[in-house]
C-alpha atoms as an extended CHARMM CRD file, in Angstrom:
* protein
*
       174  EXT
         1         1  MET       CA            101.1280000000      104.7080000000       99.7850000000  PROA      1               0.0000000000
         2         2  GLU       CA            103.4680000000      107.0650000000       97.7240000000  PROA      2               0.0000000000
         3         3  GLY       CA            107.3530000000      106.7730000000       97.8050000000  PROA      3               0.0000000000
         4         4  LYS       CA            109.0100000000      104.0220000000       99.4810000000  PROA      4               0.0000000000
         5         5  CYS       CA            107.7780000000      102.2820000000      102.7380000000  PROA      5               0.0000000000
         6         6  TYR       CA            110.0860000000      101.3420000000      105.3710000000  PROA      6               0.0000000000
         7         7  LEU       CA            110.3170000000       98.6570000000      107.9920000000  PROA      7               0.0000000000
         8         8  LEU       CA            112.4450000000       99.6330000000      110.9710000000  PROA      8               0.0000000000
         9         9  ASP       CA            114.6460000000       96.6760000000      112.4710000000  PROA      9               0.0000000000
        10        10  THR       CA            114.2860000000       96.5000000000      116.7110000000  PROA      10              0.0000000000
        11        11  ASN       CA            118.2090000000       97.5430000000      116.6990000000  PROA      11              0.0000000000
        12        12  VAL       CA            116.9100000000      100.9180000000      114.8080000000  PROA      12              0.0000000000
        13        13  LEU       CA            114.3980000000      101.4840000000      117.2280000000  PROA      13              0.0000000000
        14        14  GLY       CA            117.0490000000      101.2320000000      119.9990000000  PROA      14              0.0000000000
        15        15  TYR       CA            118.8050000000      103.8810000000      118.7040000000  PROA      15              0.0000000000
        16        16  LEU       CA            115.8950000000      105.9630000000      118.2400000000  PROA      16              0.0000000000
        17        17  VAL       CA            115.3360000000      105.5450000000      121.8120000000  PROA      17              0.0000000000
        18        18  GLU       CA            118.9890000000      106.5050000000      122.4950000000  PROA      18              0.0000000000
        19        19  LEU       CA            118.6780000000      109.5670000000      120.5880000000  PROA      19              0.0000000000
        20        20  LYS       CA            115.3080000000      110.7850000000      122.0090000000  PROA      20              0.0000000000
        21        21  SER       CA            116.6990000000      110.0870000000      125.4780000000  PROA      21              0.0000000000
        22        22  GLY       CA            119.7740000000      112.7630000000      124.5940000000  PROA      22              0.0000000000
        23        23  SER       CA            122.2940000000      110.4450000000      123.4510000000  PROA      23              0.0000000000
        24        24  HSD       CA            124.1790000000      111.4410000000      120.6470000000  PROA      24              0.0000000000
        25        25  THR       CA            126.0380000000      108.2240000000      119.7290000000  PROA      25              0.0000000000
        26        26  PRO       CA            127.3330000000      108.4190000000      115.5620000000  PROA      26              0.0000000000
        27        27  GLU       CA            124.6240000000      105.6810000000      115.1380000000  PROA      27              0.0000000000
        28        28  GLY       CA            122.0210000000      107.9680000000      116.3750000000  PROA      28              0.0000000000
        29        29  LYS       CA            123.1760000000      110.9810000000      114.6630000000  PROA      29              0.0000000000
        30        30  ALA       CA            123.4830000000      109.0660000000      111.3170000000  PROA      30              0.0000000000
        31        31  LEU       CA            119.7840000000      107.7960000000      111.9890000000  PROA      31              0.0000000000
        32        32  GLU       CA            118.6200000000      111.1020000000      113.0970000000  PROA      32              0.0000000000
        33        33  LYS       CA            119.7820000000      112.7410000000      109.5260000000  PROA      33              0.0000000000
        34        34  ARG       CA            118.2440000000      110.0620000000      107.5580000000  PROA      34              0.0000000000
        35        35  LEU       CA            115.1510000000      110.3230000000      109.2030000000  PROA      35              0.0000000000
        36        36  GLU       CA            115.1570000000      114.2900000000      108.4800000000  PROA      36              0.0000000000
        37        37  GLU       CA            115.6150000000      113.4390000000      104.8750000000  PROA      37              0.0000000000
        38        38  ILE       CA            112.6150000000      111.3660000000      104.4920000000  PROA      38              0.0000000000
        39        39  LYS       CA            110.4910000000      113.3500000000      107.0560000000  PROA      39              0.0000000000
        40        40  GLY       CA            109.2080000000      110.2260000000      109.0400000000  PROA      40              0.0000000000
        41        41  LYS       CA            106.6000000000      109.6770000000      106.1040000000  PROA      41              0.0000000000
        42        42  ASN       CA            105.9510000000      105.8080000000      105.0660000000  PROA      42              0.0000000000
        43        43  ILE       CA            108.1480000000      104.0620000000      108.3190000000  PROA      43              0.0000000000
        44        44  PHE       CA            106.6810000000      101.3110000000      109.9120000000  PROA      44              0.0000000000
        45        45  ILE       CA            107.4140000000       98.5100000000      112.3320000000  PROA      45              0.0000000000
        46        46  CYS       CA            105.7720000000       95.1010000000      112.8920000000  PROA      46              0.0000000000
        47        47  CYS       CA            104.8230000000       92.7270000000      115.9670000000  PROA      47              0.0000000000
        48        48  ILE       CA            107.9430000000       90.9330000000      116.2900000000  PROA      48              0.0000000000
        49        49  THR       CA            109.9370000000       94.3830000000      116.9140000000  PROA      49              0.0000000000
        50        50  ILE       CA            107.2640000000       95.2400000000      119.6130000000  PROA      50              0.0000000000
        51        51  GLY       CA            108.1290000000       91.9360000000      121.0650000000  PROA      51              0.0000000000
        52        52  GLU       CA            111.6510000000       92.2270000000      121.3530000000  PROA      52              0.0000000000
        53        53  ILE       CA            111.3960000000       95.5400000000      122.5990000000  PROA      53              0.0000000000
        54        54  GLU       CA            108.9670000000       94.4440000000      125.6100000000  PROA      54              0.0000000000
        55        55  TYR       CA            111.0290000000       91.5380000000      126.1240000000  PROA      55              0.0000000000
        56        56  GLY       CA            114.1360000000       93.8420000000      126.6460000000  PROA      56              0.0000000000
        57        57  LEU       CA            112.3690000000       96.1080000000      128.8550000000  PROA      57              0.0000000000
        58        58  LYS       CA            111.0920000000       93.2670000000      131.2130000000  PROA      58              0.0000000000
        59        59  ILE       CA            114.7450000000       91.8730000000      131.5370000000  PROA      59              0.0000000000
        60        60  ALA       CA            116.7080000000       95.2090000000      131.5130000000  PROA      60              0.0000000000
        61        61  PRO       CA            119.0300000000       95.3110000000      134.6410000000  PROA      61              0.0000000000
        62        62  ASP       CA            118.6850000000       98.8230000000      135.1740000000  PROA      62              0.0000000000
        63        63  LYS       CA            114.7840000000       99.8760000000      134.7550000000  PROA      63              0.0000000000
        64        64  ASP       CA            115.3290000000      103.4010000000      133.8710000000  PROA      64              0.0000000000
        65        65  SER       CA            111.6100000000      104.5860000000      134.0410000000  PROA      65              0.0000000000
        66        66  THR       CA            112.3190000000      107.5720000000      131.7440000000  PROA      66              0.0000000000
        67        67  LYS       CA            113.9170000000      105.4250000000      129.0080000000  PROA      67              0.0000000000
        68        68  GLN       CA            111.2800000000      102.5820000000      129.3210000000  PROA      68              0.0000000000
        69        69  GLY       CA            108.5180000000      105.3360000000      129.0880000000  PROA      69              0.0000000000
        70        70  LEU       CA            109.8880000000      106.5410000000      126.0850000000  PROA      70              0.0000000000
        71        71  ALA       CA            110.6960000000      103.1540000000      124.5820000000  PROA      71              0.0000000000
        72        72  LYS       CA            106.9230000000      102.4750000000      124.8160000000  PROA      72              0.0000000000
        73        73  ARG       CA            105.8430000000      105.9440000000      123.7060000000  PROA      73              0.0000000000
        74        74  LEU       CA            107.8820000000      105.4630000000      120.3640000000  PROA      74              0.0000000000
        75        75  ILE       CA            106.4780000000      101.7770000000      119.6250000000  PROA      75              0.0000000000
        76        76  GLU       CA            103.2100000000      103.5560000000      119.5710000000  PROA      76              0.0000000000
        77        77  GLU       CA            104.0930000000      106.2800000000      117.0420000000  PROA      77              0.0000000000
        78        78  PHE       CA            104.7640000000      103.7660000000      114.3830000000  PROA      78              0.0000000000
        79        79  TYR       CA            101.9540000000      101.6490000000      112.8080000000  PROA      79              0.0000000000
        80        80  SER       CA            102.7120000000       97.9610000000      113.2640000000  PROA      80              0.0000000000
        81        81  TYR       CA            102.3230000000       95.2910000000      110.9170000000  PROA      81              0.0000000000
        82        82  PRO       CA            101.0830000000       91.9740000000      111.9420000000  PROA      82              0.0000000000
        83        83  VAL       CA            102.6210000000       88.2910000000      110.9170000000  PROA      83              0.0000000000
        84        84  ASP       CA             99.4430000000       86.5460000000      109.5320000000  PROA      84              0.0000000000
        85        85  ASN       CA             99.2090000000       83.1350000000      107.8470000000  PROA      85              0.0000000000
        86        86  ASP       CA            100.2500000000       84.2420000000      104.0410000000  PROA      86              0.0000000000
        87        87  ILE       CA            103.5350000000       85.7600000000      105.9670000000  PROA      87              0.0000000000
        88        88  ALA       CA            104.5490000000       82.9470000000      107.5340000000  PROA      88              0.0000000000
        89        89  ARG       CA            103.6260000000       80.0930000000      104.5790000000  PROA      89              0.0000000000
        90        90  ASP       CA            105.0260000000       82.7070000000      101.8180000000  PROA      90              0.0000000000
        91        91  GLN       CA            107.8970000000       84.4660000000      102.8550000000  PROA      91              0.0000000000
        92        92  TYR       CA            109.0670000000       83.1800000000      106.4280000000  PROA      92              0.0000000000
        93        93  ALA       CA            108.9760000000       79.6780000000      105.4970000000  PROA      93              0.0000000000
        94        94  THR       CA            110.3260000000       80.4330000000      101.8840000000  PROA      94              0.0000000000
        95        95  LEU       CA            113.2930000000       82.6420000000      103.6050000000  PROA      95              0.0000000000
        96        96  ARG       CA            113.9510000000       80.0060000000      106.3880000000  PROA      96              0.0000000000
        97        97  ALA       CA            114.2440000000       76.7130000000      103.8650000000  PROA      97              0.0000000000
        98        98  LYS       CA            116.4550000000       79.0160000000      101.3540000000  PROA      98              0.0000000000
        99        99  LEU       CA            118.9540000000       79.5070000000      104.3640000000  PROA      99              0.0000000000
       100       100  PHE       CA            118.8400000000       76.1460000000      105.4850000000  PROA      100             0.0000000000
       101       101  GLN       CA            119.4810000000       74.6100000000      101.9050000000  PROA      101             0.0000000000
       102       102  ARG       CA            122.4610000000       77.4030000000      101.2830000000  PROA      102             0.0000000000
       103       103  TYR       CA            123.5720000000       77.0670000000      105.1070000000  PROA      103             0.0000000000
       104       104  ALA       CA            122.6140000000       73.9590000000      107.0280000000  PROA      104             0.0000000000
       105       105  PRO       CA            125.6960000000       71.4460000000      107.4290000000  PROA      105             0.0000000000
       106       106  ARG       CA            124.8100000000       68.6650000000      104.7020000000  PROA      106             0.0000000000
       107       107  ASP       CA            125.0640000000       65.8750000000      106.9240000000  PROA      107             0.0000000000
       108       108  LYS       CA            122.4360000000       67.6110000000      108.9460000000  PROA      108             0.0000000000
       109       109  ARG       CA            119.8070000000       68.1050000000      106.6460000000  PROA      109             0.0000000000
       110       110  HSD       CA            117.4380000000       65.6650000000      108.1010000000  PROA      110             0.0000000000
       111       111  ARG       CA            114.6250000000       65.5790000000      110.6330000000  PROA      111             0.0000000000
       112       112  ASN       CA            116.7770000000       64.7250000000      113.4200000000  PROA      112             0.0000000000
       113       113  SER       CA            119.7740000000       67.2970000000      113.0640000000  PROA      113             0.0000000000
       114       114  ASP       CA            120.8680000000       68.8780000000      116.4600000000  PROA      114             0.0000000000
       115       115  LYS       CA            121.5060000000       72.1820000000      114.6980000000  PROA      115             0.0000000000
       116       116  LYS       CA            117.6570000000       72.8010000000      113.9410000000  PROA      116             0.0000000000
       117       117  ARG       CA            118.2190000000       76.7900000000      115.2580000000  PROA      117             0.0000000000
       118       118  VAL       CA            118.9960000000       79.1180000000      112.7650000000  PROA      118             0.0000000000
       119       119  GLU       CA            121.6100000000       80.1480000000      115.3640000000  PROA      119             0.0000000000
       120       120  GLU       CA            123.4380000000       77.5440000000      115.2430000000  PROA      120             0.0000000000
       121       121  TRP       CA            124.2870000000       76.8470000000      111.6420000000  PROA      121             0.0000000000
       122       122  ILE       CA            127.9100000000       78.0910000000      110.2570000000  PROA      122             0.0000000000
       123       123  ASP       CA            128.4670000000       79.6210000000      106.9770000000  PROA      123             0.0000000000
       124       124  PRO       CA            130.3800000000       76.2460000000      105.1560000000  PROA      124             0.0000000000
       125       125  THR       CA            132.5070000000       78.9610000000      103.2300000000  PROA      125             0.0000000000
       126       126  THR       CA            133.9610000000       80.9430000000      106.0660000000  PROA      126             0.0000000000
       127       127  SER       CA            133.1810000000       78.5690000000      109.0090000000  PROA      127             0.0000000000
       128       128  LYS       CA            131.6120000000       81.6520000000      111.1690000000  PROA      128             0.0000000000
       129       129  GLU       CA            128.3400000000       81.7570000000      112.6540000000  PROA      129             0.0000000000
       130       130  LEU       CA            125.7240000000       83.0310000000      110.4060000000  PROA      130             0.0000000000
       131       131  GLN       CA            124.6290000000       86.0100000000      112.4620000000  PROA      131             0.0000000000
       132       132  VAL       CA            121.0500000000       85.6460000000      111.9800000000  PROA      132             0.0000000000
       133       133  GLN       CA            118.4530000000       85.3060000000      114.6880000000  PROA      133             0.0000000000
       134       134  GLU       CA            114.9900000000       83.8820000000      114.3100000000  PROA      134             0.0000000000
       135       135  ASN       CA            113.0990000000       87.2030000000      114.6770000000  PROA      135             0.0000000000
       136       136  ASP       CA            115.3930000000       88.4360000000      111.9170000000  PROA      136             0.0000000000
       137       137  ILE       CA            113.9940000000       85.9780000000      109.7080000000  PROA      137             0.0000000000
       138       138  TRP       CA            110.4360000000       87.1820000000      110.5260000000  PROA      138             0.0000000000
       139       139  ILE       CA            110.9620000000       90.8900000000      110.2990000000  PROA      139             0.0000000000
       140       140  ALA       CA            112.3050000000       90.4310000000      106.7790000000  PROA      140             0.0000000000
       141       141  ALA       CA            109.5240000000       88.1940000000      105.8730000000  PROA      141             0.0000000000
       142       142  VAL       CA            107.1850000000       91.2630000000      106.9790000000  PROA      142             0.0000000000
       143       143  ALA       CA            109.5390000000       93.5960000000      104.9470000000  PROA      143             0.0000000000
       144       144  MET       CA            109.1380000000       91.2230000000      101.8740000000  PROA      144             0.0000000000
       145       145  ALA       CA            105.3160000000       90.6940000000      102.2850000000  PROA      145             0.0000000000
       146       146  TYR       CA            104.5700000000       93.9880000000      101.7920000000  PROA      146             0.0000000000
       147       147  ASN       CA            107.6080000000       95.1140000000       99.6200000000  PROA      147             0.0000000000
       148       148  PHE       CA            109.3230000000       97.3720000000      102.1940000000  PROA      148             0.0000000000
       149       149  VAL       CA            112.7510000000       98.3900000000      102.6050000000  PROA      149             0.0000000000
       150       150  LEU       CA            113.9670000000       96.9170000000      105.7320000000  PROA      150             0.0000000000
       151       151  VAL       CA            116.3960000000       99.1940000000      107.5970000000  PROA      151             0.0000000000
       152       152  THR       CA            118.6950000000       97.6520000000      110.4880000000  PROA      152             0.0000000000
       153       153  HSD       CA            122.1070000000       97.9970000000      111.7310000000  PROA      153             0.0000000000
       154       154  ASP       CA            122.4430000000       94.1950000000      111.5830000000  PROA      154             0.0000000000
       155       155  LYS       CA            124.8170000000       92.7270000000      108.8420000000  PROA      155             0.0000000000
       156       156  MET       CA            122.2940000000       90.3670000000      107.4640000000  PROA      156             0.0000000000
       157       157  ASN       CA            124.8390000000       88.8960000000      105.0810000000  PROA      157             0.0000000000
       158       158  ALA       CA            123.0710000000       85.4460000000      105.2180000000  PROA      158             0.0000000000
       159       159  ILE       CA            119.8160000000       86.7860000000      104.5410000000  PROA      159             0.0000000000
       160       160  LYS       CA            120.9050000000       88.8260000000      101.8090000000  PROA      160             0.0000000000
       161       161  SER       CA            122.6910000000       86.1330000000       99.9640000000  PROA      161             0.0000000000
       162       162  VAL       CA            119.5940000000       84.2770000000       99.5080000000  PROA      162             0.0000000000
       163       163  VAL       CA            116.9190000000       87.0290000000       99.0750000000  PROA      163             0.0000000000
       164       164  GLY       CA            118.2220000000       88.5330000000       95.7890000000  PROA      164             0.0000000000
       165       165  GLU       CA            116.1580000000       91.0980000000       94.6240000000  PROA      165             0.0000000000
       166       166  ASP       CA            113.1220000000       90.3060000000       96.8010000000  PROA      166             0.0000000000
       167       167  LEU       CA            113.8980000000       92.6060000000       99.7870000000  PROA      167             0.0000000000
       168       168  THR       CA            116.0100000000       96.0000000000      100.0240000000  PROA      168             0.0000000000
       169       169  ILE       CA            118.2170000000       96.1570000000      103.2260000000  PROA      169             0.0000000000
       170       170  VAL       CA            119.4870000000       99.2850000000      103.9760000000  PROA      170             0.0000000000
       171       171  ASP       CA            121.4150000000      100.8160000000      107.2690000000  PROA      171             0.0000000000
       172       172  TRP       CA            120.5210000000      104.1060000000      108.6480000000  PROA      172             0.0000000000
       173       173  ALA       CA            122.8970000000      104.2620000000      111.5250000000  PROA      173             0.0000000000
       174       174  LYS       CA            125.9450000000      104.5000000000      109.4910000000  PROA      174             0.0000000000
């Protein structure tokens, strides 16, 4: 592939659905501008994003069939990269271990810890939640595996703090 390649996070697809359904939020407008600049080339999603979108559609209190159909069609517009054993072992496990080493409470760094889920970890410097979801780690791992730029509207500060130059994260919605 020629040029940079981009992996869209789930929240970016959400803004894209809103944009295509006629909503003109500031995030959607910023996203539209960026997509026009790169002309939609080399933009991908991964299977985790498909799972998150489909889950959201299944539990949505407002089952707007037009928006749901639009979301399903939008998913089909992008090639979806799978998660394989290499990504699980080489990127995901390494990234999660780095997060654990940096953010898991020192007294909890043993197998019987009651804070095993990354969503429960607290930044020891700020005492705030990391604001990282398990699926964020998987999506970042896919981007790292293929050397893609991760496009997200999430801050992902914890992930940024441990990946160094192994992952570029950009926000097209601001």
